[in-house]
N, C-alpha and C positions, 0 to 999 in steps of 0.2 A: 324380587333381581329377574328380570326377561331371561326366557332359555331359549336361545339359541338352537334350531334343530336346521329347519329347514332354510336351504341356503340357494340362491339361486346366482349364478357366474356368468355375466353378461359380456362374450368377448374371449376369444380364446386364443390371443396371440402371444407374444413374447413376455407380457407382464401378466395377463389373467390366467395361462397356462401353469403359471409357476401356484397360484393361489388352487386352482384346480387339482393338480397332482399332489399338494400337500392335502388336502381334503379328501382324496378319493378313495381311501382304504379306509376311513373313518367309520365305522358301525354308527357313531352317534350322531352321524351327518346326512340328513338326505338331500344330497346333492344334486343339482341339476343345471346343465349348462344351455343356456338358452343363446340361440342361431336362426336364422332365417330359413326360407325352405331350403334354398339354392344348395348351404351349407350345410342343413339338415342329411340331405342326400349325400352330398361330396364325404362330410365325416363318418357316417355309417360304413360307406364303402371305402375310406381310407381313414384310418385310426389315428389320431396325433402320435406322434413319435417325441417323448420328452426324453432326453440325456440317452436316447437310443431304446427305449423302452414303449411298447405302444400301450396306448391308453384307450379304454371303451366307455367314454363318459355317458350318462344318463342325459342324449339331446332333448330338448323340448325348443316348440316354436311358440309366437306370441299366443296361439291359438290355446296354450294348454292352461287346465285350470288348477293354480295353487295360489296359495297365499303366503308370499315369503317372511323369515324372518330376517333374513339378511340379503341384501340384493350388493352384489361385490360390481361393479362395473369397471371394464379395463379394455373397452375400446378406444379404438381414437376419435378424440373430439369432435374429426368430421362427420363423424356418426350419430353424434350425440341426439340430434331430432331425431334420428328413428328410435334411439334407444327409450327416449322418454313413449312413444306411442309403445313401444314391444314391452316394456315392462310393467304399464298401467295395468294389466290385469292381474300382475303379482303382487301387489301392493296394497296392503291393509292398514287399518289406523295406526297399528303396532311395529311396521316396518321397519326397518332401518336400512339407511341407503347410505353406502361407501361410492364416492366416485373416484377412483384414480387415475382419471384423464389429464392431462397435463393442462395446462394453463392454470386461470385465475376465475374462471368464469362458469363452471359446469354445475358449482354446488348451488349456484343463484338461480341458475335457469330450472334444475330438478326442484328447488323449493317452491318456486313459483307453479310448479305442475301439482307436486305433492306435501306440499308443506314445511316448513323449516324444520317442525319436529320431528320429522323422519329424514333428515340429512345431517349427516355429518361431513366435517372437512376433513377429506385424507389424501395423500399421494405414498406414490411406491419410489423409493431411494435404495439404489444400491449398484450392482455390478449388472452391467447391460445383456440382458440377454438375445439371442439371437434368434429370429426364425427364418427359416429357408423351406420354403414349400410347406412341408408339414411336418418337418422337422426344427424341434426347439431344442436349444442347449445354453444351460444356465448351471452357475456353479453353486448357487445356494445363498450367497450372499447378498441381503436385501433387509430392508427395514420396512414396515408400514406403519406409516406416521398419519396421526389420526387425531380427532377431538371437535369439542366446540371452538370458536374462537377463543374464548378464554377457558381454561382448566386449570383453574386453582383450586375447583372444588369440581370434582368428577361429576355429569351428570348420568340419569339412570341408563341413557343410550352409552353414554360411553364406558359406563362400568358392565354393560352386558356386554358388550364389543371386546372386554378386555379379559372376561373371563372366558368366552367362546376363544379367543386367540391364544390364553394360558392352556386351555385344555387340548387344543386342537396342534399346536406345537406354532404356530404363526408368528413370525417376529413382529415386534410393532415397538413403537412409542410414542408417550403422549406428551408432546411439549405445553409447557404452560401457557406461552404466548403463541398460538397456534398462526395466529396473522404473519407474524413475523416468520414462521417457520416456512409458511407457505411461500412468501416472497423469497425466501431463500432457495427453495426446489426452483420459484421461477427463475431467477439469476441464473441457475445452472443450465437451464434450456436455454436461454435468453443468449448467452456467452458462447457456450460449448456446444449447444446442439447445431446452433445458427452458421455459428463457424465453421463447423466441422464439415457441414452441407458445401459451402462455397470452397472449401480446400481440398475436398475429399480426403479429410483427414481424420486416423483414429486418435485416444487419446494421447500416444506416446509423442505425436506433433507439439502438442500443447505442454507436456511435461518438458519437451527438450528444446523449444524453441520461443524464445522470448516475445520473437517478432508474432509469430503465429498468436500466441498467448495474450500480445498487446491487441488485437483485433477482439478476442472477447473480453478483454477488458472494458474498452471503450464503451460495447454493446452494453455490459453489466453496469458500468457507469451511470450512464443515462435510464437504467432502470431503477437504481439506486436514487436518483434523484426523481423520478416520477412515486418512485414507494412513500419517497419523504413528503413530498407533496399529499399522497393519500392518506396520511394520519400514521403511517408505520413505524413504530416505534424500534429505537438502537440500529437505523438504518448505516450507522457507520461499519459494523461489524458484518455487514452482508457480505461483502465481497472477499476478506480476510478469512470467513469460513468456510466459502464456495473454493477459494485457493488450496486450503486443506484437503477437501473432500479430491482433488483434481488429483492429487498426491497418491490416491488410495486405488484410483482406477484401473483396471488392467490394461496395460498400454495398448494391444493390439486390439481391443474393443473399439464398439464405432457406435456412435448417437443413433436415436433412432431417427432421427430427422435425415443423416447421411444413409440408413440403411433406405429409407423410403426414395431418395433419391436414385439412389442406385437400384430399386427394385422398379422405377418408375411409376411411383404410385404420388398422391397428391400429398404435401406437407403441410403440417400444422404449424406454419410459418405466420398465417394470422392469428393467432393466439399467442403468440411470443412476440417476435419484433413489431409485428401489426397491431398488439394492443398497448405494447410501449408508445408506439407514435400515437395512437390513439390518445391515450391520458395528457402525454405530452403536448397535443392541442387542447386538451380539456384544461390543463392547469399553466398554459402557455412557457411550457418547458422545451427547446429544442433537443431533436434525435436525430442529429443527422446520419449516425451510424447504422441507427435501425431503420430507418426509412429506405435508405441505400441497399442494406443487405435483404430486405423485404423485396424489393424490384429484383434485385439480382436473384434471389431463390425462385421467383415466380417466371423469370425470363428462363431458366433451367427447365422449368416445368414443362413451358410451354415447347422447351426443345425437345 
């Protein structure tokens, strides 16, 4: 079995910092955090504060020389083009890449650049973490869902990551049907990320208002239709399972897309509603709710 020691984390935001902090004090892990030159200087002067504690990570830029055993990508999807160029010097023939980016396209793009054998499907699910400036707060409730598209038999890469997560205490799940699982997470983002951005609403609004929740339901139902047309199995279970996870979310927590709106950052709406609309055109399925919410969120961005 492959042994994972050299780990590169790309992205130190609300998600990436969870993994960096988890691995920070593990003496069996050689952890590097990949940043651009601007962040390199800033983080040296102003270290990350995670739940009130300062962390002085070993930051590297794309010029650094290292072949990573595992690369965890946790940037925004809007940075993927930069990421692909930035990690190219760290990828060897046995490097395993986990992309925790939102949406359904990053693994395919990474596979085109580095080979499908190096890339596993993955995503983060759990309580929302919040980053304001250099301060990140999180309650530790999360799961790393990963694997091949079909995990009825674990591949060597899946086993290697499983062993590493067991040793380091990173929470994980390996679903048998990864494609279904990925679409389930995608529905969460299509429904609640987008609706929350327009309504400026934390999770409690959807937990308590049927009218607000109906907006998310309409958005998700369109995504279910394109998922079915894409060949995803058991699509009738998707929305009921999303509604169950909604009950467990912290009422005051805000989605990542709403946090982006409030911070005046470019959002990931193109890989949520935009992707549903694109697939709708491909399969001749009408997606009016996603079509209009994309326009509304882009108008908010322009404002």
